[in-house]
C-alpha positions as CSV (number, residue, x, y, z in Angstrom):
1,M,-28.0,-40.4,-85.0
2,H,-25.9,-37.7,-83.1
3,G,-24.9,-36.4,-86.6
4,N,-28.5,-36.2,-87.3
5,R,-29.5,-34.1,-84.0
6,I,-26.5,-31.9,-85.4
7,R,-28.0,-31.0,-88.7
8,S,-31.3,-30.8,-87.0
9,E,-30.4,-28.2,-85.3
10,Y,-28.7,-26.2,-88.1
11,L,-31.8,-26.8,-90.1
12,A,-33.9,-25.2,-87.1
13,L,-31.7,-22.0,-87.1
14,F,-31.7,-21.7,-90.8
15,L,-35.1,-21.6,-90.9
16,V,-35.6,-19.3,-88.4
17,W,-33.4,-16.9,-89.7
18,A,-35.2,-17.3,-93.3
19,A,-38.5,-16.6,-91.9
20,L,-36.9,-13.4,-90.5
21,V,-35.5,-12.2,-93.7
22,L,-38.4,-13.2,-95.4
23,L,-40.9,-11.1,-92.8
24,F,-38.9,-7.9,-93.0
25,G,-38.5,-8.8,-96.5
26,M,-42.6,-8.1,-97.0
27,L,-42.3,-5.1,-94.5
28,S,-39.6,-3.2,-96.2
29,E,-39.2,-2.6,-99.7
30,N,-35.3,-2.0,-99.8
31,F,-34.5,-5.2,-97.3
32,F,-34.6,-8.2,-99.6
33,S,-31.8,-7.3,-102.0
34,L,-28.5,-8.3,-102.8
35,R,-26.8,-5.2,-101.2
36,M,-28.4,-5.8,-98.3
37,F,-27.3,-9.5,-97.4
38,G,-24.1,-7.9,-98.4
39,A,-24.0,-4.8,-96.0
40,L,-25.4,-7.3,-93.1
41,A,-22.5,-9.1,-94.0
42,N,-20.0,-6.6,-93.3
43,R,-21.3,-5.4,-90.5
44,I,-21.3,-8.6,-88.5
45,P,-17.4,-9.9,-88.5
46,P,-17.0,-7.7,-84.0
47,L,-19.7,-9.4,-82.7
48,T,-19.0,-13.2,-84.5
49,V,-15.7,-13.3,-83.4
50,V,-16.8,-12.0,-80.0
51,A,-19.8,-15.0,-80.0
52,V,-17.0,-17.1,-81.1
53,G,-15.3,-16.4,-77.6
54,M,-18.6,-16.2,-75.6
55,T,-19.5,-19.9,-77.0
56,F,-16.5,-21.3,-75.1
57,V,-16.8,-19.3,-71.9
58,L,-20.8,-20.6,-71.8
59,I,-19.6,-24.0,-72.3
60,I,-17.0,-24.3,-69.3
61,G,-19.8,-22.8,-67.1
62,G,-18.5,-19.3,-67.0
63,I,-19.5,-16.0,-68.5
64,D,-17.7,-12.6,-69.4
65,L,-19.6,-9.2,-69.2
66,S,-16.7,-7.3,-70.0
67,V,-16.0,-7.9,-73.9
68,G,-18.0,-4.2,-75.0
69,S,-15.6,-2.5,-72.6
70,V,-12.5,-4.5,-73.8
71,L,-13.3,-4.1,-77.0
72,G,-13.7,-0.5,-76.8
73,L,-10.1,-0.8,-74.7
74,S,-8.2,-2.3,-77.8
75,G,-9.8,-0.1,-80.3
76,A,-8.7,2.7,-78.2
77,V,-5.3,1.5,-78.2
78,L,-5.1,0.8,-81.7
79,G,-6.2,4.3,-82.7
80,V,-3.6,5.7,-79.7
81,A,-0.7,3.5,-81.8
82,L,-2.1,4.6,-85.2
83,V,-2.7,8.4,-84.9
84,D,-0.4,9.4,-81.5
85,W,2.7,7.1,-82.2
86,Q,2.4,6.7,-85.9
87,W,3.0,2.8,-85.3
88,P,2.8,0.8,-88.4
89,F,-0.5,-1.2,-88.8
90,P,0.5,-4.5,-88.0
91,F,2.2,-3.5,-84.7
92,A,-0.7,-1.6,-83.7
93,A,-3.4,-4.5,-84.6
94,L,-0.6,-6.7,-82.3
95,L,-1.0,-4.5,-79.8
96,A,-4.9,-4.0,-80.1
97,L,-4.8,-8.3,-79.3
98,G,-2.5,-7.8,-76.8
99,T,-4.9,-5.4,-74.8
100,G,-7.5,-8.2,-75.1
101,L,-5.4,-10.8,-74.8
102,F,-4.3,-9.3,-71.0
103,A,-7.8,-8.1,-70.7
104,G,-9.0,-12.4,-70.8
105,W,-6.3,-13.4,-69.3
106,T,-6.9,-11.2,-66.1
107,T,-10.6,-12.0,-65.4
108,G,-9.6,-15.8,-66.1
109,T,-7.1,-16.0,-63.7
110,V,-8.7,-13.9,-61.1
111,S,-11.9,-15.7,-61.5
112,V,-10.2,-19.6,-61.8
113,R,-7.4,-19.2,-59.5
114,L,-9.3,-17.1,-56.6
115,G,-12.2,-19.4,-57.1
116,M,-14.8,-16.1,-57.7
117,P,-17.4,-15.8,-60.1
118,S,-16.9,-15.0,-63.3
119,F,-19.9,-13.2,-63.2
120,I,-18.5,-10.5,-60.5
121,V,-15.1,-10.1,-62.0
122,S,-16.1,-9.5,-65.1
123,L,-18.3,-7.1,-64.0
124,G,-15.6,-5.5,-62.1
125,M,-13.3,-5.6,-65.6
126,L,-16.1,-3.8,-67.3
127,E,-15.3,-1.2,-65.4
128,I,-11.7,-0.8,-65.2
129,A,-11.7,-1.6,-69.2
130,R,-14.3,1.5,-70.1
131,G,-12.5,3.9,-67.5
132,L,-8.8,2.7,-68.9
133,A,-10.5,3.5,-72.8
134,F,-11.3,6.9,-71.4
135,L,-8.3,7.6,-70.4
136,T,-6.1,6.3,-72.9
137,T,-7.7,8.4,-75.8
138,D,-8.1,11.4,-73.6
139,S,-11.9,10.8,-73.9
140,Q,-11.8,11.5,-77.7
141,T,-12.5,10.1,-80.8
142,K,-9.4,9.1,-82.5
143,Y,-9.9,9.5,-86.7
144,I,-7.5,7.3,-88.2
145,G,-8.9,7.3,-91.7
146,P,-8.2,5.2,-95.1
147,S,-5.0,3.7,-93.4
148,V,-7.5,0.8,-91.7
149,E,-10.6,0.7,-94.2
150,G,-9.2,-2.3,-95.8
151,L,-10.0,-4.6,-93.8
152,A,-14.0,-3.5,-93.6
153,R,-14.1,-2.7,-97.8
154,P,-15.8,-5.3,-99.5
155,L,-13.4,-7.4,-101.7
156,S,-13.9,-6.5,-106.0
157,G,-16.2,-9.4,-107.6
158,L,-17.2,-10.8,-103.9
159,G,-18.9,-8.2,-102.3
160,L,-17.5,-9.5,-98.9
161,S,-15.0,-7.7,-97.1
162,P,-11.7,-9.5,-95.5
163,A,-13.0,-8.9,-92.3
164,F,-16.2,-11.0,-92.8
165,L,-14.3,-13.8,-94.4
166,I,-11.7,-13.8,-91.1
167,A,-14.5,-13.8,-88.9
168,L,-16.1,-16.8,-90.9
169,G,-12.4,-18.4,-90.4
170,S,-12.9,-18.1,-86.8
171,V,-16.2,-19.9,-86.8
172,V,-14.7,-22.8,-88.8
173,A,-11.8,-23.1,-86.6
174,G,-13.9,-22.7,-83.4
175,Q,-16.0,-25.7,-84.4
176,F,-13.1,-27.6,-85.4
177,L,-11.1,-27.0,-81.9
178,L,-14.7,-27.9,-79.8
179,T,-15.5,-31.0,-81.7
180,R,-12.2,-32.7,-83.2
181,T,-9.5,-31.8,-80.4
182,V,-8.8,-33.2,-76.9
183,F,-8.7,-29.6,-75.5
184,G,-12.4,-28.9,-77.0
185,R,-13.4,-32.5,-75.2
186,Y,-12.1,-31.4,-72.0
187,L,-13.7,-28.2,-71.9
188,I,-17.4,-29.7,-72.4
189,A,-16.0,-32.3,-69.6
190,I,-15.6,-29.3,-67.7
191,G,-18.8,-27.4,-68.3
192,T,-20.6,-30.7,-67.7
193,N,-19.1,-32.0,-64.5
194,E,-16.2,-29.8,-63.3
195,A,-15.8,-32.1,-59.7
196,A,-15.8,-35.6,-62.1
197,T,-13.6,-34.2,-64.4
198,R,-10.7,-33.5,-61.9
199,L,-11.3,-36.8,-60.0
200,A,-11.0,-38.6,-63.7
201,G,-7.3,-36.7,-63.2
202,I,-8.1,-33.6,-66.3
203,A,-6.4,-30.5,-65.0
204,T,-9.4,-27.7,-65.0
205,L,-7.7,-24.4,-64.0
206,R,-5.2,-24.0,-67.4
207,P,-8.1,-24.6,-69.9
208,K,-10.5,-22.1,-68.1
209,I,-7.8,-19.6,-68.1
210,I,-6.8,-20.4,-71.7
211,V,-10.8,-19.8,-72.6
212,F,-11.1,-16.5,-71.2
213,A,-7.6,-15.2,-72.8
214,L,-8.9,-16.6,-76.2
215,M,-12.0,-14.4,-75.5
216,G,-9.7,-11.7,-74.7
217,V,-7.8,-12.0,-78.1
218,L,-10.9,-12.2,-79.9
219,T,-12.5,-9.6,-78.5
220,G,-9.4,-7.2,-79.6
221,L,-10.1,-8.8,-83.2
222,G,-13.3,-7.4,-83.1
223,A,-12.3,-4.1,-81.8
224,I,-9.7,-3.9,-85.0
225,F,-12.8,-4.9,-87.7
226,H,-14.7,-2.5,-85.8
227,V,-12.7,0.8,-85.9
228,S,-11.5,-0.9,-89.9
229,R,-15.1,-0.5,-90.4
230,L,-15.7,3.3,-89.2
231,G,-12.3,4.4,-89.7
232,S,-11.6,6.1,-86.6
233,S,-11.6,5.0,-82.7
234,D,-14.3,5.5,-80.0
235,P,-13.5,5.2,-76.3
236,N,-17.5,4.4,-76.3
237,A,-17.3,1.7,-79.0
238,G,-18.6,-1.5,-78.1
239,L,-21.7,-0.6,-75.3
240,G,-24.4,-3.7,-75.2
241,L,-22.1,-5.8,-77.3
242,E,-22.0,-8.3,-74.3
243,L,-26.2,-8.8,-74.5
244,S,-26.2,-9.3,-78.0
245,A,-22.7,-12.0,-77.6
246,I,-24.7,-13.5,-75.3
247,A,-28.0,-13.4,-77.0
248,A,-26.5,-14.8,-80.5
249,V,-24.9,-18.0,-78.5
250,V,-27.9,-18.9,-76.3
251,I,-29.8,-18.5,-79.5
252,G,-27.6,-20.8,-81.0
253,G,-28.4,-23.4,-78.3
254,T,-25.3,-23.3,-76.2
255,S,-26.3,-23.7,-72.4
256,L,-26.2,-21.2,-70.0
257,M,-25.2,-24.0,-67.2
258,G,-22.5,-25.4,-69.0
259,G,-21.7,-28.7,-71.0
260,R,-23.4,-28.0,-74.4
261,G,-22.5,-25.9,-77.3
262,S,-21.6,-25.3,-81.3
263,V,-19.9,-22.4,-82.8
264,V,-21.4,-22.6,-86.1
265,N,-24.9,-22.8,-84.3
266,T,-23.5,-19.3,-82.7
267,F,-22.8,-18.3,-86.2
268,F,-26.6,-18.9,-86.9
269,G,-27.9,-16.6,-83.5
270,V,-25.1,-14.1,-85.0
271,L,-27.1,-14.1,-87.9
272,I,-30.9,-14.1,-86.5
273,I,-29.8,-11.1,-84.2
274,A,-28.2,-8.9,-86.9
275,T,-31.2,-9.6,-89.3
276,L,-33.3,-8.5,-86.3
277,E,-31.9,-5.5,-85.6
278,S,-31.4,-4.1,-89.4
279,G,-35.1,-5.5,-90.4
280,L,-36.4,-3.4,-87.6
281,A,-34.1,-0.3,-88.3
282,Q,-35.8,-0.7,-91.9
283,A,-39.5,-1.0,-90.8
284,G,-38.6,2.5,-89.1
285,A,-38.8,0.9,-85.5
286,S,-37.4,3.0,-82.5
287,E,-34.1,2.9,-80.8
288,P,-36.3,1.7,-77.5
289,V,-38.9,-0.7,-79.6
290,K,-35.5,-2.4,-81.1
291,R,-34.3,-3.0,-77.0
292,V,-37.7,-3.9,-76.0
293,V,-37.4,-6.8,-78.7
294,T,-34.1,-8.2,-78.7
295,G,-35.0,-8.3,-74.9
296,V,-37.6,-10.6,-75.8
297,V,-35.6,-12.8,-77.9
298,I,-32.7,-13.0,-75.0
299,V,-35.4,-14.4,-72.5
300,A,-37.0,-16.2,-74.6
301,A,-34.1,-18.2,-76.0
302,V,-33.0,-18.6,-71.7
303,M,-36.4,-20.0,-71.5
304,I,-36.2,-22.6,-74.0
305,D,-32.9,-23.4,-73.1
306,A,-33.9,-23.6,-70.0
307,W,-37.0,-26.3,-70.8
308,R,-34.6,-28.3,-72.9
309,S,-32.2,-28.9,-69.9
310,R,-35.5,-30.0,-67.6
311,W,-36.6,-32.1,-70.5
312,R,-33.4,-33.8,-71.1
313,G,-32.9,-34.4,-67.3
314,G,-36.5,-35.6,-66.3
315,F,-35.8,-38.1,-69.5
316,L,-32.4,-39.4,-68.4
317,A,-33.9,-39.8,-65.0
318,L,-36.4,-42.0,-66.3
319,F,-34.0,-43.5,-68.9
320,R,-32.1,-44.7,-65.8
321,R,-35.0,-46.0,-63.7
322,H,-36.4,-48.3,-66.4
323,F,-33.3,-49.5,-67.6
324,R,-30.9,-51.5,-65.2
325,M,-27.3,-53.1,-66.1
326,G,-29.2,-53.1,-69.8
327,K,-32.2,-55.0,-68.7
328,F,-35.7,-53.2,-69.2
329,N,-36.9,-52.9,-65.3
330,P,-40.4,-51.5,-65.4
């Protein structure tokens, strides 16, 4: 029964995405083509890996609003390491990942250890990371060139970039971690009822910090993908990324209240958001119109999530009222 429900969710999200593709295919002559699908796949790796991390953060009942700024800071560090310090790409990439890791770990530690809402802490980190991105680059774009573009360049024969394949691998690894490991079950338990989880003898602080640190690492990876695609490092990179990531995760069915989510569903959410943005652009929609439509989609997804949670809570209350110790009690 559980497997049927999961397959139903996959099918529903796929049908929503397919409907968008057909809609924009009718509105724009060039939308429905292999070239468009290839361009779409090679554009979504940064959002995909960030959304994977955001799925885990929302599952434990947290939120991270700093991911866009942390991506900008990690990309800025990568650009400075490559251009100013002349570091080899592997070492510069590790530094970018480390920057994201430190930012995520700091947000998680302050939030969890001090008992502060992650909303407030990540909002502060948003400003800190963006300011550091401008200070790191002296408010200038670092033009790097071909040395970093290999990750974003489509492989011959496949038409897909290494960045997309790595992002797809992160989706598979994230789903495995969430559904097939003890750690993943702990995260779901924490998001469902943290107090009960602690009473069951399960430590809750360290897993929550690890989730925020993982969010930081994946944001650093997203920064590498972003810099590779553009061939440059821009301190303004990542503006609004947090909203797109949260939208993709919520569209995928992860609850804002915590305790429920799926990384695979999040990937479908990424496809829906990316297709919506690309389709509106090809249809000639202006930037304000695109922002309005995206905002409406986010609100609709949140409303659906709230309705689903309320319906499930009412159903469980009805079930408990009529069934006592396995016997029907009308």
